[in-house]
C-alpha positions as CSV (number, residue, x, y, z in Angstrom):
1,M,46.8,25.2,28.6
2,A,43.5,27.1,27.9
3,V,45.3,30.4,28.2
4,A,48.0,29.3,25.8
5,R,45.4,28.2,23.2
6,E,43.5,31.5,23.5
7,G,46.8,33.4,23.0
8,E,47.5,31.5,19.8
9,T,44.0,32.3,18.5
10,E,44.3,35.9,19.3
11,S,47.7,36.1,17.6
12,S,46.3,34.5,14.4
13,Q,43.4,36.9,14.5
14,F,45.6,40.0,14.4
15,A,48.3,38.6,12.2
16,P,48.3,41.6,9.7
17,T,48.8,44.0,12.6
18,L,51.7,42.1,13.9
19,Q,53.4,41.7,10.5
20,T,53.4,45.4,9.9
21,T,55.1,46.1,13.2
22,D,58.9,46.5,13.2
23,P,60.3,43.5,15.2
24,S,63.3,45.5,16.3
25,N,61.1,48.1,17.9
26,T,60.1,46.2,21.0
27,K,58.2,49.1,22.7
28,G,56.3,49.9,19.5
29,F,55.4,46.2,19.1
30,S,54.1,46.0,22.7
31,Q,52.0,49.2,22.3
32,T,50.5,47.9,19.0
33,L,49.7,44.6,20.5
34,Q,48.2,46.0,23.7
35,G,46.2,48.6,21.6
36,T,44.8,45.8,19.4
37,F,43.8,43.7,22.4
38,A,42.3,46.8,24.1
39,E,40.0,47.4,21.1
40,S,39.0,43.7,21.1
41,E,38.4,44.0,24.9
42,K,36.0,46.9,24.4
43,V,34.0,44.9,21.8
44,Q,34.0,41.9,24.1
45,L,32.9,44.0,27.1
46,S,30.1,45.5,25.1
47,Q,28.8,42.1,24.0
48,F,29.4,40.8,27.6
49,S,27.5,43.7,29.2
50,Q,24.6,43.4,26.7
51,T,24.3,39.7,27.5
52,L,24.6,40.0,31.3
53,Q,22.2,42.9,31.7
54,T,19.3,40.6,30.7
55,P,16.9,39.6,33.6
56,V,18.0,36.0,33.4
57,A,21.7,36.8,33.8
58,S,20.9,39.2,36.7
59,H,18.9,36.5,38.5
60,E,21.7,34.0,37.9
61,N,24.3,36.4,39.4
62,E,22.1,37.0,42.5
63,R,21.7,33.3,43.0
64,R,25.5,32.7,42.7
65,R,26.2,35.6,45.1
66,D,23.9,33.8,47.6
67,W,26.2,30.8,47.4
68,V,29.0,33.0,48.7
69,L,27.0,34.7,51.4
70,N,25.1,31.8,52.8
71,V,27.8,29.3,53.5
72,P,27.6,27.0,56.5
73,E,29.7,27.7,59.5
74,P,33.2,26.3,59.1
75,P,34.7,24.0,61.8
76,G,36.4,25.8,64.6
77,L,39.9,25.3,66.2
78,F,38.9,22.6,68.6
79,S,36.9,20.8,66.0
80,N,39.9,20.7,63.7
81,L,42.2,19.5,66.4
82,K,39.7,16.8,67.3
83,T,39.3,15.7,63.7
84,S,43.1,15.6,63.2
85,F,43.5,13.5,66.4
86,K,40.9,11.1,65.2
87,K,42.5,10.7,61.8
88,T,46.0,10.3,63.0
89,V,45.5,8.3,66.3
90,L,42.0,7.1,67.1
91,R,40.8,6.0,63.7
92,P,43.8,3.8,62.8
93,L,43.7,2.3,66.3
94,E,39.9,1.8,66.1
95,N,40.2,0.1,62.7
96,K,42.9,-2.3,64.1
97,L,40.8,-3.1,67.1
98,Q,37.7,-3.8,65.0
99,C,39.8,-6.0,62.7
100,L,41.3,-7.7,65.8
101,G,37.9,-8.6,67.0
102,K,36.7,-10.0,63.7
103,Q,39.9,-11.5,62.4
104,P,42.5,-11.6,65.2
105,V,45.2,-13.5,63.4
106,L,45.2,-11.2,60.3
107,A,44.9,-8.1,62.5
108,L,47.9,-9.3,64.6
109,I,50.0,-9.9,61.5
110,S,49.0,-6.5,60.2
111,I,50.0,-4.8,63.4
112,L,53.3,-6.7,63.5
113,N,54.0,-5.7,59.9
114,I,53.6,-2.1,60.9
115,I,55.9,-2.3,63.9
116,F,58.4,-4.6,62.2
117,P,58.6,-3.7,58.4
118,P,61.0,-6.6,57.6
119,L,58.1,-9.0,58.1
120,S,56.6,-7.7,54.9
121,W,59.6,-8.5,52.7
122,C,61.0,-11.6,54.5
123,K,58.6,-13.8,52.5
124,E,60.5,-12.9,49.3
125,Y,63.9,-13.3,50.9
126,N,66.1,-16.0,49.4
127,V,69.6,-17.3,49.4
128,T,70.8,-15.0,46.6
129,K,69.8,-11.9,48.5
130,F,71.3,-13.3,51.7
131,K,74.7,-13.8,49.9
132,R,74.6,-10.2,48.7
133,D,73.7,-8.9,52.2
134,I,76.6,-10.9,53.7
135,L,79.1,-9.4,51.3
136,A,77.7,-5.9,51.8
137,G,77.7,-6.3,55.6
138,L,81.3,-7.5,55.7
139,T,82.4,-4.7,53.4
140,L,80.4,-2.3,55.6
141,A,82.1,-3.6,58.8
142,S,85.5,-3.0,57.3
143,L,84.7,0.7,57.0
144,C,82.6,0.9,60.1
145,I,85.2,-0.4,62.6
146,P,87.9,2.2,62.1
147,Q,85.3,5.0,61.5
148,S,83.5,4.1,64.8
149,I,86.7,4.3,66.8
150,G,87.6,7.6,65.2
151,Y,84.1,9.1,65.7
152,A,84.2,8.1,69.4
153,T,87.4,10.0,69.9
154,L,85.8,13.0,68.1
155,A,82.9,12.7,70.6
156,K,85.6,12.8,73.4
157,L,84.7,9.2,74.5
158,D,86.8,6.1,74.8
159,P,87.2,4.1,71.5
160,Q,85.0,1.2,72.5
161,Y,81.9,3.4,72.8
162,G,82.0,3.9,69.0
163,L,82.1,0.2,68.5
164,Y,79.3,-0.3,71.0
165,T,77.2,2.2,69.0
166,S,77.8,0.0,65.9
167,V,76.3,-3.1,67.5
168,I,72.9,-2.5,69.3
169,P,71.4,0.5,67.2
170,P,71.9,-1.3,63.8
171,L,70.3,-4.4,65.2
172,I,67.2,-2.5,66.5
173,Y,67.0,-0.5,63.2
174,A,67.1,-3.7,61.1
175,M,64.0,-4.9,62.9
176,M,62.0,-1.6,62.8
177,G,63.4,0.6,60.0
178,T,61.9,0.9,56.5
179,S,65.1,1.7,54.6
180,R,66.9,-1.2,53.0
181,E,70.2,0.5,52.3
182,I,70.8,2.9,55.2
183,A,73.8,2.1,57.4
184,I,73.4,2.9,61.1
185,G,76.2,3.9,63.5
186,P,78.0,7.0,64.9
187,V,78.6,9.9,62.5
188,A,81.0,12.8,62.4
189,V,78.5,15.7,62.7
190,V,76.6,14.2,65.7
191,S,79.9,13.3,67.4
192,L,81.0,16.9,66.9
193,L,77.7,18.3,68.2
194,L,77.9,16.2,71.4
195,S,81.5,17.1,72.2
196,S,81.2,20.8,71.4
197,M,78.0,21.3,73.4
198,I,78.5,19.0,76.4
199,Q,82.1,19.9,77.1
200,K,80.9,23.4,78.2
201,L,79.1,21.7,81.1
202,E,81.4,18.7,81.8
203,D,85.1,18.5,81.1
204,P,85.9,15.2,79.3
205,I,89.5,15.3,80.4
206,A,89.1,16.4,84.0
207,N,86.0,14.3,84.7
208,P,85.6,11.7,82.0
209,I,83.0,9.6,84.0
210,A,80.6,12.5,84.5
211,Y,81.1,13.5,80.8
212,R,80.2,9.9,79.7
213,K,77.1,9.9,81.9
214,F,76.0,13.2,80.4
215,V,76.5,11.8,76.9
216,L,74.4,8.8,77.7
217,T,71.6,10.9,79.2
218,V,71.6,13.2,76.1
219,T,71.3,10.0,74.0
220,F,68.3,8.9,76.0
221,F,66.6,12.3,75.6
222,A,67.4,12.3,71.9
223,G,65.8,8.9,71.4
224,T,62.8,9.9,73.4
225,F,62.2,13.0,71.2
226,Q,62.7,11.0,68.0
227,A,60.2,8.3,69.1
228,A,57.7,11.0,70.2
229,F,58.0,12.7,66.7
230,G,57.2,9.3,65.1
231,L,54.3,8.4,67.3
232,L,52.7,11.9,67.1
233,R,53.5,12.2,63.4
234,L,55.5,15.4,63.9
235,G,57.8,14.9,61.0
236,F,57.3,18.5,59.9
237,L,59.6,19.5,62.7
238,V,62.6,18.1,60.8
239,D,61.8,20.6,58.0
240,F,62.7,23.5,60.3
241,L,66.3,22.8,59.1
242,S,65.9,23.8,55.5
243,H,67.9,22.1,52.7
244,A,70.0,25.2,52.3
245,A,70.7,25.4,56.0
246,I,71.8,21.7,56.1
247,V,74.1,22.2,53.1
248,G,75.9,25.1,54.9
249,F,75.9,23.4,58.3
250,M,77.4,20.2,57.0
251,A,80.1,22.1,55.1
252,G,80.9,24.1,58.2
253,A,80.9,21.1,60.4
254,A,83.2,19.3,58.0
255,C,85.7,22.1,58.1
256,V,85.6,22.2,62.0
257,I,86.0,18.4,62.2
258,G,89.0,18.6,59.9
259,L,90.6,21.4,62.0
260,Q,90.0,19.3,65.1
261,Q,91.7,16.3,63.6
262,L,94.9,18.3,63.0
263,K,95.7,17.7,66.7
264,S,96.0,14.0,66.1
265,L,97.4,14.2,62.6
266,L,100.3,16.5,63.8
267,G,100.7,14.8,67.1
268,I,100.1,18.0,69.1
269,S,99.9,17.6,72.9
270,N,98.1,20.8,74.0
271,F,95.0,21.7,72.0
272,T,92.1,24.1,72.5
273,N,88.6,22.8,73.4
274,K,87.0,25.5,71.2
275,T,85.8,24.7,67.7
276,D,86.0,28.0,65.9
277,I,88.7,28.3,63.2
278,I,90.5,31.2,64.9
279,S,91.0,29.4,68.2
280,V,92.0,26.2,66.5
281,L,94.6,27.9,64.2
282,T,96.0,29.9,67.1
283,S,96.3,26.8,69.2
284,I,98.1,25.0,66.3
285,G,100.5,28.0,65.9
286,N,101.3,28.0,69.6
287,S,101.9,24.2,69.7
288,M,104.0,23.7,66.6
289,H,107.1,23.1,68.8
290,T,105.4,19.9,70.2
291,L,104.6,18.5,66.7
292,S,105.5,14.9,66.1
293,P,106.9,14.4,62.6
294,F,106.5,10.6,62.7
295,S,102.8,11.0,63.5
296,F,102.4,13.4,60.6
297,I,104.3,11.1,58.2
298,I,102.2,8.1,59.1
299,G,98.9,10.0,59.1
300,S,99.4,11.9,55.8
301,S,100.8,8.8,54.0
302,F,97.7,6.7,54.7
303,L,95.4,9.7,54.1
304,I,96.8,9.9,50.6
305,F,96.3,6.1,50.2
306,I,92.6,6.3,51.4
307,L,91.8,9.3,49.2
308,S,93.4,7.8,46.1
309,T,91.5,4.6,46.4
310,K,88.2,6.4,47.1
311,Y,88.4,9.2,44.5
312,Y,90.6,7.7,41.8
313,L,90.6,3.9,41.7
314,A,86.9,3.4,42.8
315,R,85.7,5.9,40.2
316,K,87.9,4.8,37.4
317,Y,87.4,1.1,38.0
318,K,83.9,0.6,39.3
319,K,84.6,-3.0,40.3
320,L,87.2,-1.9,42.8
321,F,84.7,-0.2,45.1
322,W,85.5,-2.8,47.7
323,L,89.1,-1.6,47.9
324,A,87.9,2.0,48.7
325,A,85.6,0.5,51.4
326,M,88.4,-1.6,52.9
327,A,91.1,1.1,52.6
328,P,90.5,2.4,56.2
329,L,90.7,-1.0,57.7
330,L,93.8,-1.9,55.7
331,S,95.3,1.4,56.8
332,V,94.6,0.6,60.5
333,I,96.2,-2.9,60.1
334,L,99.3,-1.7,58.2
335,S,99.9,1.4,60.4
336,T,99.5,-0.8,63.6
337,L,102.1,-3.2,62.2
338,V,104.4,-0.4,61.3
339,V,104.2,1.1,64.8
340,F,104.5,-2.3,66.5
341,L,107.6,-3.3,64.5
342,T,109.4,0.0,64.7
343,R,108.2,0.9,68.2
344,A,107.4,4.3,66.9
345,D,105.3,5.0,70.1
346,K,108.6,5.6,71.9
347,Y,109.4,8.4,69.4
348,G,106.4,10.5,69.9
349,V,103.7,8.6,68.0
350,K,100.5,8.5,70.1
351,I,98.7,5.2,70.1
352,V,95.2,4.1,71.0
353,K,96.4,1.7,73.7
354,H,93.9,-0.4,75.6
355,I,90.4,-0.8,74.2
356,T,87.8,-2.5,76.4
357,G,86.4,-5.5,74.6
358,G,83.4,-7.7,75.2
359,L,79.6,-7.3,74.9
360,N,77.9,-3.9,75.4
361,P,77.7,-3.4,79.2
362,S,74.5,-2.1,80.7
363,S,74.5,1.7,81.4
364,V,71.0,2.0,83.0
365,H,72.6,3.1,86.2
366,E,74.6,5.8,84.5
367,L,71.7,7.9,83.3
368,Q,71.4,11.1,85.3
369,F,67.9,12.5,85.7
370,N,68.4,14.2,89.0
371,S,71.4,16.2,87.8
372,P,71.4,20.0,87.9
373,H,72.2,19.8,84.2
374,T,69.1,17.6,83.3
375,A,67.3,20.5,81.6
376,E,70.5,21.2,79.5
377,A,70.7,17.5,78.6
378,A,67.1,17.6,77.3
379,K,67.8,20.7,75.3
380,I,71.0,19.2,73.7
381,G,69.1,16.0,73.1
382,L,66.4,17.8,71.2
383,I,69.0,19.6,69.0
384,V,70.9,16.4,68.4
385,A,67.7,14.5,67.7
386,L,66.6,16.9,64.9
387,V,70.1,17.0,63.3
388,A,70.4,13.2,63.4
389,L,66.9,12.7,62.0
390,T,67.5,15.2,59.2
391,E,70.6,13.5,58.1
392,A,69.2,10.0,58.3
393,I,65.9,10.7,56.5
394,A,67.7,12.7,53.8
395,V,70.1,9.8,53.2
396,G,67.4,7.1,53.4
397,R,65.1,9.0,51.0
398,S,67.8,9.5,48.4
399,F,68.7,5.8,48.2
400,A,65.0,4.7,48.4
401,T,64.3,6.9,45.4
402,M,67.1,5.1,43.5
403,K,65.6,1.7,44.4
404,G,62.0,2.8,43.6
405,Y,60.3,2.4,46.9
406,R,58.8,4.8,49.5
407,L,60.4,5.6,52.9
408,D,57.9,6.1,55.8
409,G,59.2,9.1,57.7
410,N,57.1,8.5,60.8
411,K,58.3,4.9,61.1
412,E,61.9,6.0,60.5
413,M,61.6,8.4,63.4
414,L,60.1,5.8,65.7
415,A,62.8,3.3,64.7
416,M,65.6,5.9,65.3
417,G,64.0,6.8,68.7
418,V,63.7,3.2,69.9
419,M,67.3,2.3,68.8
420,N,68.7,5.4,70.6
421,I,66.7,4.8,73.8
422,T,67.9,1.2,73.8
423,G,71.4,2.4,72.9
424,S,71.5,4.7,75.9
425,L,70.8,1.7,78.1
426,T,73.6,-0.3,76.6
427,S,76.6,2.1,76.6
428,C,75.9,3.6,73.1
429,Y,75.8,7.3,72.2
430,V,73.5,8.8,69.5
431,A,73.5,6.8,66.3
432,T,72.0,7.7,62.9
433,G,72.3,7.0,59.2
434,S,75.7,7.7,57.7
435,F,75.9,8.9,54.1
436,S,79.4,7.5,53.4
437,R,78.7,4.0,54.9
438,T,75.2,3.9,53.2
439,A,76.9,4.6,49.8
440,V,79.3,1.8,50.5
441,N,76.4,-0.5,51.5
442,F,74.5,0.4,48.3
443,N,77.5,-0.1,46.0
444,A,78.3,-3.4,47.7
445,G,74.9,-4.7,46.5
446,C,72.9,-4.9,49.7
447,E,69.3,-6.1,49.3
448,T,67.8,-5.6,52.7
449,A,68.6,-4.4,56.3
450,V,70.2,-7.8,56.9
451,S,73.5,-6.1,55.9
452,N,73.2,-4.0,59.1
453,I,72.8,-7.2,61.1
454,V,75.9,-8.8,59.5
455,M,77.9,-5.6,60.2
456,A,76.7,-5.5,63.8
457,V,77.7,-9.2,64.3
458,T,81.1,-8.6,62.7
459,V,81.7,-5.6,65.0
460,L,80.6,-7.6,68.0
461,I,83.0,-10.4,67.1
462,S,85.8,-7.8,66.8
463,L,84.9,-6.4,70.2
464,E,85.1,-9.9,71.7
465,F,88.3,-11.2,70.1
466,F,90.3,-8.5,68.3
467,T,90.5,-5.3,70.4
468,R,93.8,-6.3,71.9
469,L,95.3,-6.2,68.4
470,L,94.5,-2.5,68.2
471,Y,96.7,-1.5,71.1
472,F,99.5,-0.1,68.9
473,T,97.1,1.6,66.4
474,P,98.4,5.2,65.9
475,V,95.9,8.0,66.7
476,A,97.0,9.7,63.5
477,I,95.5,7.0,61.4
478,L,92.1,7.6,63.0
479,A,92.4,11.3,62.1
480,S,93.2,10.3,58.6
481,I,90.1,8.1,58.4
482,I,87.9,10.9,59.6
483,L,89.5,13.4,57.3
484,S,89.0,11.1,54.3
485,A,85.2,11.1,55.0
486,L,84.8,14.9,55.2
487,P,84.9,15.8,51.4
488,G,81.5,14.0,51.1
489,L,80.0,16.6,53.6
490,I,81.0,19.6,51.5
491,N,78.7,20.0,48.5
492,I,80.0,23.0,46.5
493,S,77.9,22.3,43.4
494,E,74.7,22.3,45.6
495,A,75.8,25.6,47.1
496,K,76.2,27.1,43.6
497,Y,72.7,25.8,42.7
498,I,71.2,27.4,45.8
499,W,72.8,30.7,44.9
500,K,71.5,30.5,41.4
501,V,67.9,29.7,42.4
502,D,67.3,31.6,45.6
503,K,69.6,34.2,47.1
504,M,67.8,34.2,50.4
505,D,68.3,30.5,50.8
506,F,72.0,31.0,50.0
507,L,72.1,33.5,52.8
508,A,70.9,30.9,55.2
509,C,73.4,28.4,53.8
510,A,76.3,30.9,54.1
511,A,75.2,31.9,57.7
512,A,75.2,28.3,58.8
513,F,78.6,27.7,57.3
514,L,80.2,30.9,58.7
515,G,78.5,30.5,62.1
516,V,79.8,27.0,62.6
517,L,83.3,27.9,61.3
518,F,83.9,31.2,63.1
519,V,81.8,30.9,66.3
520,S,80.4,27.5,67.3
521,V,78.3,24.6,66.0
522,E,75.1,25.7,67.9
523,T,75.5,29.3,66.7
524,G,75.6,28.1,63.1
525,L,72.5,26.1,63.6
526,L,70.7,29.0,65.3
527,L,71.7,31.4,62.5
528,A,70.5,29.0,59.8
529,V,67.1,28.4,61.4
530,G,66.8,32.1,62.3
531,I,67.4,33.3,58.7
532,S,65.0,30.6,57.4
533,F,62.3,31.9,59.8
534,A,63.1,35.5,58.9
535,K,62.5,34.7,55.3
536,I,59.1,33.3,56.2
537,I,58.3,36.3,58.3
538,L,59.4,38.8,55.7
539,N,57.3,37.1,53.1
540,S,54.3,37.2,55.4
541,I,54.8,40.7,56.7
542,Q,55.4,42.3,53.3
543,P,53.7,40.2,50.7
544,G,53.5,41.4,47.1
545,T,50.3,42.6,45.4
546,E,49.3,42.0,41.8
547,K,47.2,44.2,39.4
548,L,45.0,41.9,37.4
549,G,43.7,42.2,33.9
550,R,41.5,40.2,31.6
551,L,43.2,37.7,29.3
552,P,42.1,37.9,25.7
553,E,39.1,35.8,24.6
554,S,38.5,34.4,28.1
555,D,37.0,35.2,31.5
556,L,40.3,34.6,33.1
557,F,42.2,37.3,35.0
558,G,46.0,37.3,35.4
559,D,48.9,39.5,36.6
560,V,49.5,42.3,34.1
561,E,53.2,42.0,34.6
562,Q,53.3,38.3,34.1
563,Y,50.9,38.5,31.1
564,P,51.5,41.7,29.2
565,I,48.6,40.9,26.9
566,A,46.1,41.2,29.8
567,T,44.0,44.3,29.5
568,K,42.9,46.5,32.4
569,T,39.2,47.1,32.9
570,P,38.3,50.8,32.6
571,G,37.0,52.2,35.9
572,A,38.1,49.3,37.9
573,L,41.3,48.2,39.8
574,I,41.6,44.5,40.4
575,V,44.1,43.5,43.1
576,R,45.3,40.2,44.4
577,V,47.5,39.6,47.5
578,R,50.4,37.2,47.2
579,S,49.7,35.7,50.6
580,A,47.6,32.9,52.1
581,L,47.0,34.8,55.4
582,L,45.9,38.4,56.0
583,C,46.8,39.0,59.7
584,F,48.0,41.6,62.1
585,A,51.5,41.4,60.7
586,N,50.7,42.4,57.2
587,A,47.2,43.9,57.2
588,N,48.3,47.6,57.3
589,F,51.1,47.0,54.8
590,I,48.6,45.5,52.3
591,R,46.0,48.3,53.0
592,G,48.7,50.9,52.2
593,R,49.7,49.0,49.0
594,I,46.1,48.9,47.8
595,L,45.6,52.6,48.5
596,N,48.8,53.5,46.7
597,L,47.7,51.5,43.6
598,A,44.2,53.0,43.7
599,G,45.7,56.5,44.0
600,E,48.1,55.9,41.1
601,E,45.3,54.6,38.8
602,H,42.9,57.3,39.8
603,D,45.5,60.1,39.2
604,E,46.5,58.6,35.9
605,G,42.9,58.8,34.7
606,A,42.6,62.4,35.9
607,I,45.8,63.4,34.1
608,E,44.5,61.9,30.9
609,N,41.2,63.8,31.4
610,C,39.3,60.6,30.9
611,D,36.5,60.3,33.5
612,Q,35.6,56.8,32.3
613,D,39.1,55.5,33.1
614,R,39.1,56.9,36.6
615,V,39.1,54.2,39.2
616,Q,35.6,54.0,40.7
617,L,35.8,50.4,42.0
618,V,38.6,48.4,43.7
619,I,38.0,44.7,43.5
620,L,40.0,42.6,46.0
621,D,40.5,39.0,44.7
622,M,40.5,36.9,47.9
623,S,41.0,33.5,46.2
624,N,44.5,33.3,47.7
625,L,43.5,34.1,51.3
626,L,42.8,31.1,53.4
627,N,42.1,33.0,56.7
628,I,42.0,36.4,58.3
629,D,42.0,37.8,61.8
630,T,40.5,40.8,63.6
631,S,43.3,43.1,62.8
632,S,42.9,42.5,59.1
633,I,39.2,43.0,59.3
634,A,39.9,46.4,60.9
635,A,42.3,47.2,58.1
636,L,39.7,46.3,55.5
637,E,37.2,48.7,57.3
638,E,39.8,51.5,57.1
639,L,40.5,50.7,53.5
640,Q,36.8,50.9,52.7
641,N,36.4,54.3,54.5
642,E,39.4,55.8,52.7
643,L,38.3,54.5,49.3
644,E,34.8,56.0,49.9
645,S,36.3,59.4,50.8
646,N,38.1,59.4,47.5
647,G,35.0,58.4,45.5
648,M,35.7,54.7,45.1
649,Q,34.1,51.6,46.3
650,L,35.4,48.2,47.6
651,A,34.2,44.8,46.3
652,L,35.4,41.3,47.3
653,A,35.7,38.4,44.9
654,N,35.8,34.7,45.7
655,P,36.4,34.8,49.5
656,R,37.3,31.4,51.0
657,W,35.2,29.6,53.7
658,H,36.8,30.9,56.9
659,V,37.2,34.4,55.4
660,I,33.6,35.0,54.5
661,H,32.4,33.5,57.8
662,K,34.5,35.9,59.9
663,L,33.5,38.9,57.7
664,K,29.8,38.0,58.4
665,L,30.5,37.8,62.1
666,A,32.2,41.2,62.1
667,N,29.2,42.7,60.2
668,F,31.7,43.9,57.6
669,L,29.5,42.8,54.7
670,K,26.9,45.4,55.6
671,K,29.5,48.2,55.5
672,I,30.4,47.4,51.9
673,E,26.7,46.9,51.0
674,E,27.3,43.1,50.5
675,R,29.5,43.7,47.4
676,V,30.8,40.1,47.6
677,Y,30.9,38.0,44.4
678,L,31.9,34.6,43.3
679,T,34.1,35.8,40.5
680,I,35.9,39.0,39.4
681,G,33.8,39.1,36.2
682,E,30.5,39.1,38.2
683,A,31.9,41.9,40.4
684,I,32.7,44.0,37.4
685,E,29.3,43.4,35.9
686,A,27.3,44.0,39.0
687,C,29.2,47.1,40.2
688,L,30.1,48.9,37.0
689,I,28.0,47.7,34.1
690,S,24.7,47.8,36.0
691,K,25.4,51.5,36.9
692,N,26.5,52.4,33.4
693,M,30.0,53.3,34.7
694,L,31.7,51.1,32.1
695,P,31.8,52.4,28.5
696,I,29.8,50.2,26.1
């Protein structure tokens, strides 16, 4: 704001000059403006130098330079790690133990509130909220039951495992999660990830038991990683999947899931296990002679019904949102009646047949830790854990923002981890937050996580009493339900926004999409993460440099390209690096850039035959640099030597704590004759004005 006010003052001061300039002549206007400010700058520098050359100013500058040179030793690596460990683990634990000794009851309540967040809001819970949660939970269950069966088939598991996953994990999350709206259960992307990666090691058709055990083992590892992330406060690991990468990955996964469902929708018997679009389309083309027209008619008819209620009726008539939520369950009921009454299963329509009912059976004995594929299970578990956490936290944060409360990421990861570990012991596969079901839960008016409990109890009752009624449910209707949920995963408007704002981010988005679509799911993930890391590496290896100039009527210095009104200081080149780290990867690049800039400025002064404008001092503004290494110190020494050989000197301005400490240890300050200053202005005054190099 100060710069803006100074700019306004300067403009009013030179109003006659600006009025005489032809506005249509932009170049002439700019030259006139810069010339005016240059004259003003010379007057300011003259007054500035006359003031600062007094003994008092000189003494003050020496004292301020001592502040820079005589800093205490910064904390080392092990000290930082120790401090971080104390802050994140020991200090909170110590505070709780001290409180436990003084006030045991209050401390115990506080600890329980941390572990079980619902204890903090249960005091304000009332009958009105309970009624809303019951309605939301029942509405959620009507969508969850058919979706869970469909996602289980997508994961190449028996249908009941999708229902199992909608019972135990939601109950655990309701006790430990911090989100009030998120709906827990199986989701399409995670189901696809599991089936696409595990079937390369275990064939779900040839050996379904070994495949199921592998899935449960992966679920255990995924939960272990998620819980560890929460306990160790490693939430930043989720950020390795950037927003752009997630947008592209979700869109690609939606397309792959849709292609996979064509098998059930068309009633095709033989189908490829590969997920890429070329293999899938080739398999469809080769299997068209086995197509079941009745399956296609049933599936496509109810798909139109579900989509019309979801994207037309629910949007046009807001109060009919419940119809869109119940449309999948209504489709299952109606299609099952149609198949049962017409006996369409005898005419090529594939049905679900037997679904094992009852409570979740124990699966402790099915976990395989001595298998030759245990390492692969851990690797897949890590990938699935990150994807599941990313989706859940993104969904939870978006709805928490709407309700105006904060979501605790570390508690969310711990809750997700505990629910998936428990789920792996009770015949569940990886569960996470679903965007489509969370939106239904939100629109249904849920108040707390009790809606998850109501949903889980409803699914459990269905498992106990109603699974036999699903015997004649056509497989095509499950494909329709999955297909109806896919448009929510494809966000074209967000992709356009990413293209508009950052082309490199869009490249990561496109790579994730095309990698998933044309190669495999894991390849798409690797491409997205790889391009995101490549962006970081390129920015660190080849950071930009800025030439700085003084802003009018101030002691501030800014980029001359960003602020055209900034004036260069005759005889000095002021450079700032656009990077927080000067290291082995970018030190030589930056050294070359500074030498090129110094050579250009020096040659420009020689061409104009103006000795006073020739660069005699290069000031490196180090305010951006947080740290350096030995390679960058060596590059600075080379820079100093090359500048001296060309009649120039190097000075440093505003070095940070770790930077100045390492320069002192390397004895670099003696090599530049301790030309280190607190500000750029002091560097100019000490190196140029004191030697009468700057025109007064």
